[in-house]
ZASE-145880 format. One record per residue: residue number from 1; x, y, z of N, C-alpha, C in turn. Coordinates in steps of 0.2 Angstrom, whole numbers, plus 5000, padded with zeros to 4 digits. Layout:
BEGIN
<site><n>NUM</n><n_xx>X</n_xx><n_yy>Y</n_yy><n_zz>Z</n_zz><ca_xx>X</ca_xx><ca_yy>Y</ca_yy><ca_zz>Z</ca_zz><c_xx>X</c_xx><c_yy>Y</c_yy><c_zz>Z</c_zz></site>
...
***
This chain:
BEGIN
<site><n>1</n><n_xx>5004</n_xx><n_yy>4994</n_yy><n_zz>5000</n_zz><ca_xx>5000</ca_xx><ca_yy>5000</ca_yy><ca_zz>5000</ca_zz><c_xx>5004</c_xx><c_yy>5006</c_yy><c_zz>5000</c_zz></site>
<site><n>2</n><n_xx>5002</n_xx><n_yy>5012</n_yy><n_zz>4998</n_zz><ca_xx>5005</ca_xx><ca_yy>5018</ca_yy><ca_zz>4998</ca_zz><c_xx>5005</c_xx><c_yy>5021</c_yy><c_zz>5005</c_zz></site>
<site><n>3</n><n_xx>5010</n_xx><n_yy>5025</n_yy><n_zz>5006</n_zz><ca_xx>5010</ca_xx><ca_yy>5028</ca_yy><ca_zz>5013</ca_zz><c_xx>5012</c_xx><c_yy>5024</c_yy><c_zz>5018</c_zz></site>
<site><n>4</n><n_xx>5010</n_xx><n_yy>5026</n_yy><n_zz>5024</n_zz><ca_xx>5012</ca_xx><ca_yy>5021</ca_yy><ca_zz>5030</ca_zz><c_xx>5006</c_xx><c_yy>5021</c_yy><c_zz>5035</c_zz></site>
<site><n>5</n><n_xx>5007</n_xx><n_yy>5018</n_yy><n_zz>5040</n_zz><ca_xx>5002</ca_xx><ca_yy>5018</ca_yy><ca_zz>5046</ca_zz><c_xx>5005</c_xx><c_yy>5020</c_yy><c_zz>5052</c_zz></site>
<site><n>6</n><n_xx>5001</n_xx><n_yy>5021</n_yy><n_zz>5057</n_zz><ca_xx>5003</ca_xx><ca_yy>5023</ca_yy><ca_zz>5063</ca_zz><c_xx>4999</c_xx><c_yy>5020</c_yy><c_zz>5069</c_zz></site>
<site><n>7</n><n_xx>5002</n_xx><n_yy>5020</n_yy><n_zz>5075</n_zz><ca_xx>4999</ca_xx><ca_yy>5017</ca_yy><ca_zz>5081</ca_zz><c_xx>5000</c_xx><c_yy>5022</c_yy><c_zz>5086</c_zz></site>
<site><n>8</n><n_xx>4995</n_xx><n_yy>5024</n_yy><n_zz>5090</n_zz><ca_xx>4996</ca_xx><ca_yy>5028</ca_yy><ca_zz>5096</ca_zz><c_xx>4996</c_xx><c_yy>5023</c_yy><c_zz>5102</c_zz></site>
<site><n>9</n><n_xx>5001</n_xx><n_yy>5024</n_yy><n_zz>5106</n_zz><ca_xx>5002</ca_xx><ca_yy>5020</ca_yy><ca_zz>5112</ca_zz><c_xx>5002</c_xx><c_yy>5025</c_yy><c_zz>5118</c_zz></site>
<site><n>10</n><n_xx>4998</n_xx><n_yy>5023</n_yy><n_zz>5123</n_zz><ca_xx>4997</ca_xx><ca_yy>5027</ca_yy><ca_zz>5129</ca_zz><c_xx>5002</c_xx><c_yy>5023</c_yy><c_zz>5134</c_zz></site>
<site><n>11</n><n_xx>5007</n_xx><n_yy>5027</n_yy><n_zz>5137</n_zz><ca_xx>5011</ca_xx><ca_yy>5024</ca_yy><ca_zz>5142</ca_zz><c_xx>5009</c_xx><c_yy>5026</c_yy><c_zz>5149</c_zz></site>
<site><n>12</n><n_xx>5012</n_xx><n_yy>5023</n_yy><n_zz>5154</n_zz><ca_xx>5011</ca_xx><ca_yy>5025</ca_yy><ca_zz>5161</ca_zz><c_xx>5012</c_xx><c_yy>5032</c_yy><c_zz>5162</c_zz></site>
<site><n>13</n><n_xx>5008</n_xx><n_yy>5035</n_yy><n_zz>5166</n_zz><ca_xx>5008</ca_xx><ca_yy>5042</ca_yy><ca_zz>5167</ca_zz><c_xx>5015</c_xx><c_yy>5045</c_yy><c_zz>5169</c_zz></site>
<site><n>14</n><n_xx>5019</n_xx><n_yy>5041</n_yy><n_zz>5172</n_zz><ca_xx>5026</ca_xx><ca_yy>5044</ca_yy><ca_zz>5174</ca_zz><c_xx>5031</c_xx><c_yy>5044</c_yy><c_zz>5168</c_zz></site>
<site><n>15</n><n_xx>5029</n_xx><n_yy>5041</n_yy><n_zz>5163</n_zz><ca_xx>5034</ca_xx><ca_yy>5041</ca_yy><ca_zz>5157</ca_zz><c_xx>5033</c_xx><c_yy>5048</c_yy><c_zz>5153</c_zz></site>
<site><n>16</n><n_xx>5038</n_xx><n_yy>5051</n_yy><n_zz>5152</n_zz><ca_xx>5039</ca_xx><ca_yy>5057</ca_yy><ca_zz>5149</ca_zz><c_xx>5041</c_xx><c_yy>5056</c_yy><c_zz>5141</c_zz></site>
<site><n>17</n><n_xx>5036</n_xx><n_yy>5056</n_yy><n_zz>5137</n_zz><ca_xx>5037</ca_xx><ca_yy>5055</ca_yy><ca_zz>5130</ca_zz><c_xx>5042</c_xx><c_yy>5059</c_yy><c_zz>5126</c_zz></site>
<site><n>18</n><n_xx>5043</n_xx><n_yy>5065</n_yy><n_zz>5129</n_zz><ca_xx>5049</ca_xx><ca_yy>5069</ca_yy><ca_zz>5126</ca_zz><c_xx>5055</c_xx><c_yy>5067</c_yy><c_zz>5128</c_zz></site>
<site><n>19</n><n_xx>5056</n_xx><n_yy>5065</n_yy><n_zz>5134</n_zz><ca_xx>5062</ca_xx><ca_yy>5062</ca_yy><ca_zz>5136</ca_zz><c_xx>5064</c_xx><c_yy>5055</c_yy><c_zz>5133</c_zz></site>
<site><n>20</n><n_xx>5058</n_xx><n_yy>5051</n_yy><n_zz>5132</n_zz><ca_xx>5059</ca_xx><ca_yy>5045</ca_yy><ca_zz>5129</ca_zz><c_xx>5061</c_xx><c_yy>5046</c_yy><c_zz>5122</c_zz></site>
<site><n>21</n><n_xx>5058</n_xx><n_yy>5051</n_yy><n_zz>5118</n_zz><ca_xx>5060</ca_xx><ca_yy>5053</ca_yy><ca_zz>5112</ca_zz><c_xx>5068</c_xx><c_yy>5054</c_yy><c_zz>5111</c_zz></site>
<site><n>22</n><n_xx>5071</n_xx><n_yy>5057</n_yy><n_zz>5116</n_zz><ca_xx>5078</ca_xx><ca_yy>5059</ca_yy><ca_zz>5116</ca_zz><c_xx>5082</c_xx><c_yy>5052</c_yy><c_zz>5117</c_zz></site>
<site><n>23</n><n_xx>5080</n_xx><n_yy>5048</n_yy><n_zz>5122</n_zz><ca_xx>5083</ca_xx><ca_yy>5042</ca_yy><ca_zz>5123</ca_zz><c_xx>5083</c_xx><c_yy>5037</c_yy><c_zz>5117</c_zz></site>
<site><n>24</n><n_xx>5077</n_xx><n_yy>5037</n_yy><n_zz>5114</n_zz><ca_xx>5076</ca_xx><ca_yy>5032</ca_yy><ca_zz>5108</ca_zz><c_xx>5080</c_xx><c_yy>5035</c_yy><c_zz>5102</c_zz></site>
<site><n>25</n><n_xx>5080</n_xx><n_yy>5041</n_yy><n_zz>5101</n_zz><ca_xx>5084</ca_xx><ca_yy>5044</ca_yy><ca_zz>5095</ca_zz><c_xx>5091</c_xx><c_yy>5042</c_yy><c_zz>5096</c_zz></site>
<site><n>26</n><n_xx>5094</n_xx><n_yy>5043</n_yy><n_zz>5102</n_zz><ca_xx>5101</ca_xx><ca_yy>5041</ca_yy><ca_zz>5104</ca_zz><c_xx>5102</c_xx><c_yy>5034</c_yy><c_zz>5102</c_zz></site>
<site><n>27</n><n_xx>5097</n_xx><n_yy>5030</n_yy><n_zz>5101</n_zz><ca_xx>5098</ca_xx><ca_yy>5022</ca_yy><ca_zz>5100</ca_zz><c_xx>5096</c_xx><c_yy>5021</c_yy><c_zz>5092</c_zz></site>
<site><n>28</n><n_xx>5095</n_xx><n_yy>5027</n_yy><n_zz>5089</n_zz><ca_xx>5093</ca_xx><ca_yy>5026</ca_yy><ca_zz>5081</ca_zz><c_xx>5086</c_xx><c_yy>5024</c_yy><c_zz>5080</c_zz></site>
<site><n>29</n><n_xx>5082</n_xx><n_yy>5026</n_yy><n_zz>5085</n_zz><ca_xx>5075</ca_xx><ca_yy>5024</ca_yy><ca_zz>5085</ca_zz><c_xx>5071</c_xx><c_yy>5031</c_yy><c_zz>5085</c_zz></site>
<site><n>30</n><n_xx>5066</n_xx><n_yy>5031</n_yy><n_zz>5080</n_zz><ca_xx>5062</ca_xx><ca_yy>5037</ca_yy><ca_zz>5079</ca_zz><c_xx>5055</c_xx><c_yy>5036</c_yy><c_zz>5081</c_zz></site>
<site><n>31</n><n_xx>5053</n_xx><n_yy>5040</n_yy><n_zz>5086</n_zz><ca_xx>5046</ca_xx><ca_yy>5040</ca_yy><ca_zz>5088</ca_zz><c_xx>5043</c_xx><c_yy>5047</c_yy><c_zz>5088</c_zz></site>
<site><n>32</n><n_xx>5037</n_xx><n_yy>5047</n_yy><n_zz>5089</n_zz><ca_xx>5034</ca_xx><ca_yy>5054</ca_yy><ca_zz>5089</ca_zz><c_xx>5031</c_xx><c_yy>5055</c_yy><c_zz>5096</c_zz></site>
<site><n>33</n><n_xx>5033</n_xx><n_yy>5060</n_yy><n_zz>5100</n_zz><ca_xx>5030</ca_xx><ca_yy>5061</ca_yy><ca_zz>5106</ca_zz><c_xx>5024</c_xx><c_yy>5064</c_yy><c_zz>5106</c_zz></site>
<site><n>34</n><n_xx>5019</n_xx><n_yy>5062</n_yy><n_zz>5110</n_zz><ca_xx>5012</ca_xx><ca_yy>5065</ca_yy><ca_zz>5110</ca_zz><c_xx>5012</c_xx><c_yy>5073</c_yy><c_zz>5110</c_zz></site>
<site><n>35</n><n_xx>5016</n_xx><n_yy>5076</n_yy><n_zz>5114</n_zz><ca_xx>5015</ca_xx><ca_yy>5084</ca_yy><ca_zz>5115</ca_zz><c_xx>5015</c_xx><c_yy>5087</c_yy><c_zz>5108</c_zz></site>
<site><n>36</n><n_xx>5019</n_xx><n_yy>5085</n_yy><n_zz>5103</n_zz><ca_xx>5020</ca_xx><ca_yy>5088</ca_yy><ca_zz>5097</ca_zz><c_xx>5013</c_xx><c_yy>5088</c_yy><c_zz>5093</c_zz></site>
<site><n>37</n><n_xx>5008</n_xx><n_yy>5084</n_yy><n_zz>5095</n_zz><ca_xx>5002</ca_xx><ca_yy>5084</ca_yy><ca_zz>5092</ca_zz><c_xx>4996</c_xx><c_yy>5088</c_yy><c_zz>5096</c_zz></site>
<site><n>38</n><n_xx>4999</n_xx><n_yy>5092</n_yy><n_zz>5101</n_zz><ca_xx>4994</ca_xx><ca_yy>5096</ca_yy><ca_zz>5105</ca_zz><c_xx>4996</c_xx><c_yy>5103</c_yy><c_zz>5106</c_zz></site>
<site><n>39</n><n_xx>4992</n_xx><n_yy>5108</n_yy><n_zz>5104</n_zz><ca_xx>4993</ca_xx><ca_yy>5115</ca_yy><ca_zz>5105</ca_zz><c_xx>4994</c_xx><c_yy>5116</c_yy><c_zz>5113</c_zz></site>
<site><n>40</n><n_xx>4991</n_xx><n_yy>5112</n_yy><n_zz>5117</n_zz><ca_xx>4992</ca_xx><ca_yy>5113</ca_yy><ca_zz>5124</ca_zz><c_xx>4997</c_xx><c_yy>5108</c_yy><c_zz>5128</c_zz></site>
<site><n>41</n><n_xx>5001</n_xx><n_yy>5105</n_yy><n_zz>5124</n_zz><ca_xx>5006</ca_xx><ca_yy>5100</ca_yy><ca_zz>5126</ca_zz><c_xx>5003</c_xx><c_yy>5095</c_yy><c_zz>5130</c_zz></site>
<site><n>42</n><n_xx>4997</n_xx><n_yy>5092</n_yy><n_zz>5128</n_zz><ca_xx>4994</ca_xx><ca_yy>5087</ca_yy><ca_zz>5131</ca_zz><c_xx>4997</c_xx><c_yy>5080</c_yy><c_zz>5129</c_zz></site>
<site><n>43</n><n_xx>4995</n_xx><n_yy>5075</n_yy><n_zz>5131</n_zz><ca_xx>4997</ca_xx><ca_yy>5068</ca_yy><ca_zz>5129</ca_zz><c_xx>5005</c_xx><c_yy>5067</c_yy><c_zz>5130</c_zz></site>
<site><n>44</n><n_xx>5007</n_xx><n_yy>5069</n_yy><n_zz>5136</n_zz><ca_xx>5014</ca_xx><ca_yy>5069</ca_yy><ca_zz>5138</ca_zz><c_xx>5017</c_xx><c_yy>5062</c_yy><c_zz>5139</c_zz></site>
<site><n>45</n><n_xx>5012</n_xx><n_yy>5057</n_yy><n_zz>5140</n_zz><ca_xx>5014</ca_xx><ca_yy>5050</ca_yy><ca_zz>5141</ca_zz><c_xx>5011</c_xx><c_yy>5046</c_yy><c_zz>5135</c_zz></site>
<site><n>46</n><n_xx>5011</n_xx><n_yy>5049</n_yy><n_zz>5129</n_zz><ca_xx>5009</ca_xx><ca_yy>5045</ca_yy><ca_zz>5124</ca_zz><c_xx>5014</c_xx><c_yy>5046</c_yy><c_zz>5118</c_zz></site>
<site><n>47</n><n_xx>5014</n_xx><n_yy>5041</n_yy><n_zz>5114</n_zz><ca_xx>5019</ca_xx><ca_yy>5041</ca_yy><ca_zz>5108</ca_zz><c_xx>5015</c_xx><c_yy>5038</c_yy><c_zz>5102</c_zz></site>
<site><n>48</n><n_xx>5017</n_xx><n_yy>5041</n_yy><n_zz>5096</n_zz><ca_xx>5015</ca_xx><ca_yy>5038</ca_yy><ca_zz>5090</ca_zz><c_xx>5020</c_xx><c_yy>5034</c_yy><c_zz>5086</c_zz></site>
<site><n>49</n><n_xx>5019</n_xx><n_yy>5028</n_yy><n_zz>5085</n_zz><ca_xx>5024</ca_xx><ca_yy>5024</ca_yy><ca_zz>5081</ca_zz><c_xx>5021</c_xx><c_yy>5024</c_yy><c_zz>5074</c_zz></site>
<site><n>50</n><n_xx>5026</n_xx><n_yy>5026</n_yy><n_zz>5069</n_zz><ca_xx>5024</ca_xx><ca_yy>5025</ca_yy><ca_zz>5062</ca_zz><c_xx>5028</c_xx><c_yy>5019</c_yy><c_zz>5059</c_zz></site>
<site><n>51</n><n_xx>5024</n_xx><n_yy>5016</n_yy><n_zz>5054</n_zz><ca_xx>5027</ca_xx><ca_yy>5011</ca_yy><ca_zz>5051</ca_zz><c_xx>5024</c_xx><c_yy>5010</c_yy><c_zz>5044</c_zz></site>
<site><n>52</n><n_xx>5028</n_xx><n_yy>5007</n_yy><n_zz>5039</n_zz><ca_xx>5025</ca_xx><ca_yy>5006</ca_yy><ca_zz>5033</ca_zz><c_xx>5029</c_xx><c_yy>5000</c_yy><c_zz>5029</c_zz></site>
<site><n>53</n><n_xx>5034</n_xx><n_yy>4997</n_yy><n_zz>5032</n_zz><ca_xx>5038</ca_xx><ca_yy>4992</ca_yy><ca_zz>5029</ca_zz><c_xx>5036</c_xx><c_yy>4985</c_yy><c_zz>5033</c_zz></site>
<site><n>54</n><n_xx>5037</n_xx><n_yy>4980</n_yy><n_zz>5029</n_zz><ca_xx>5036</ca_xx><ca_yy>4973</ca_yy><ca_zz>5032</ca_zz><c_xx>5040</c_xx><c_yy>4972</c_yy><c_zz>5038</c_zz></site>
<site><n>55</n><n_xx>5038</n_xx><n_yy>4969</n_yy><n_zz>5043</n_zz><ca_xx>5041</ca_xx><ca_yy>4967</ca_yy><ca_zz>5049</ca_zz><c_xx>5048</c_xx><c_yy>4964</c_yy><c_zz>5048</c_zz></site>
<site><n>56</n><n_xx>5053</n_xx><n_yy>4965</n_yy><n_zz>5051</n_zz><ca_xx>5059</ca_xx><ca_yy>4962</ca_yy><ca_zz>5050</ca_zz><c_xx>5063</c_xx><c_yy>4962</c_yy><c_zz>5057</c_zz></site>
<site><n>57</n><n_xx>5069</n_xx><n_yy>4959</n_yy><n_zz>5057</n_zz><ca_xx>5073</ca_xx><ca_yy>4958</ca_yy><ca_zz>5063</ca_zz><c_xx>5075</c_xx><c_yy>4965</c_yy><c_zz>5066</c_zz></site>
<site><n>58</n><n_xx>5077</n_xx><n_yy>4970</n_yy><n_zz>5061</n_zz><ca_xx>5079</ca_xx><ca_yy>4976</ca_yy><ca_zz>5064</ca_zz><c_xx>5073</c_xx><c_yy>4980</c_yy><c_zz>5067</c_zz></site>
<site><n>59</n><n_xx>5067</n_xx><n_yy>4979</n_yy><n_zz>5065</n_zz><ca_xx>5061</ca_xx><ca_yy>4982</ca_yy><ca_zz>5069</ca_zz><c_xx>5060</c_xx><c_yy>4978</c_yy><c_zz>5075</c_zz></site>
<site><n>60</n><n_xx>5061</n_xx><n_yy>4972</n_yy><n_zz>5075</n_zz><ca_xx>5060</ca_xx><ca_yy>4968</ca_yy><ca_zz>5081</ca_zz><c_xx>5065</c_xx><c_yy>4970</c_yy><c_zz>5087</c_zz></site>
<site><n>61</n><n_xx>5071</n_xx><n_yy>4971</n_yy><n_zz>5085</n_zz><ca_xx>5077</ca_xx><ca_yy>4974</ca_yy><ca_zz>5089</ca_zz><c_xx>5075</c_xx><c_yy>4981</c_yy><c_zz>5092</c_zz></site>
<site><n>62</n><n_xx>5072</n_xx><n_yy>4985</n_yy><n_zz>5087</n_zz><ca_xx>5071</ca_xx><ca_yy>4992</ca_yy><ca_zz>5089</ca_zz><c_xx>5065</c_xx><c_yy>4992</c_yy><c_zz>5094</c_zz></site>
<site><n>63</n><n_xx>5060</n_xx><n_yy>4988</n_yy><n_zz>5093</n_zz><ca_xx>5054</ca_xx><ca_yy>4987</ca_yy><ca_zz>5098</ca_zz><c_xx>5057</c_xx><c_yy>4985</c_yy><c_zz>5105</c_zz></site>
<site><n>64</n><n_xx>5061</n_xx><n_yy>4980</n_yy><n_zz>5105</n_zz><ca_xx>5064</ca_xx><ca_yy>4977</ca_yy><ca_zz>5111</ca_zz><c_xx>5068</c_xx><c_yy>4983</c_yy><c_zz>5115</c_zz></site>
<site><n>65</n><n_xx>5072</n_xx><n_yy>4986</n_yy><n_zz>5111</n_zz><ca_xx>5076</ca_xx><ca_yy>4992</ca_yy><ca_zz>5114</ca_zz><c_xx>5071</c_xx><c_yy>4997</c_yy><c_zz>5117</c_zz></site>
<site><n>66</n><n_xx>5066</n_xx><n_yy>4999</n_yy><n_zz>5113</n_zz><ca_xx>5061</ca_xx><ca_yy>5004</ca_yy><ca_zz>5115</ca_zz><c_xx>5057</c_xx><c_yy>5001</c_yy><c_zz>5122</c_zz></site>
<site><n>67</n><n_xx>5056</n_xx><n_yy>4995</n_yy><n_zz>5122</n_zz><ca_xx>5053</ca_xx><ca_yy>4992</ca_yy><ca_zz>5128</ca_zz><c_xx>5057</c_xx><c_yy>4993</c_yy><c_zz>5134</c_zz></site>
<site><n>68</n><n_xx>5064</n_xx><n_yy>4992</n_yy><n_zz>5133</n_zz><ca_xx>5069</ca_xx><ca_yy>4993</ca_yy><ca_zz>5138</ca_zz><c_xx>5069</c_xx><c_yy>5000</c_yy><c_zz>5141</c_zz></site>
<site><n>69</n><n_xx>5069</n_xx><n_yy>5005</n_yy><n_zz>5136</n_zz><ca_xx>5070</ca_xx><ca_yy>5012</ca_yy><ca_zz>5137</ca_zz><c_xx>5063</c_xx><c_yy>5014</c_yy><c_zz>5141</c_zz></site>
<site><n>70</n><n_xx>5058</n_xx><n_yy>5011</n_yy><n_zz>5140</n_zz><ca_xx>5052</ca_xx><ca_yy>5013</ca_yy><ca_zz>5143</ca_zz><c_xx>5052</c_xx><c_yy>5010</c_yy><c_zz>5150</c_zz></site>
<site><n>71</n><n_xx>5054</n_xx><n_yy>5004</n_yy><n_zz>5151</n_zz><ca_xx>5055</ca_xx><ca_yy>5001</ca_yy><ca_zz>5158</ca_zz><c_xx>5060</c_xx><c_yy>5005</c_yy><c_zz>5162</c_zz></site>
<site><n>72</n><n_xx>5064</n_xx><n_yy>5008</n_yy><n_zz>5159</n_zz><ca_xx>5069</ca_xx><ca_yy>5012</ca_yy><ca_zz>5163</ca_zz><c_xx>5066</c_xx><c_yy>5018</c_yy><c_zz>5167</c_zz></site>
<site><n>73</n><n_xx>5060</n_xx><n_yy>5020</n_yy><n_zz>5165</n_zz><ca_xx>5057</ca_xx><ca_yy>5026</ca_yy><ca_zz>5168</ca_zz><c_xx>5055</c_xx><c_yy>5025</c_yy><c_zz>5175</c_zz></site>
***
């Protein structure tokens, strides 16, 4: 299909998605923190995951790494 897809994920309230964004980016993982989609900076504990390619080992590793980063909060 053309374009991509996205998935909203609500994380526990103590997880700061802007900080998670920085930590993930340092690992080569790009996520979209929730506050960038709100004029009032809501959704601080939400992220948007974008995807458009078939699942592969690289994505599997990225998701496992993202899970570890989230658990570190």
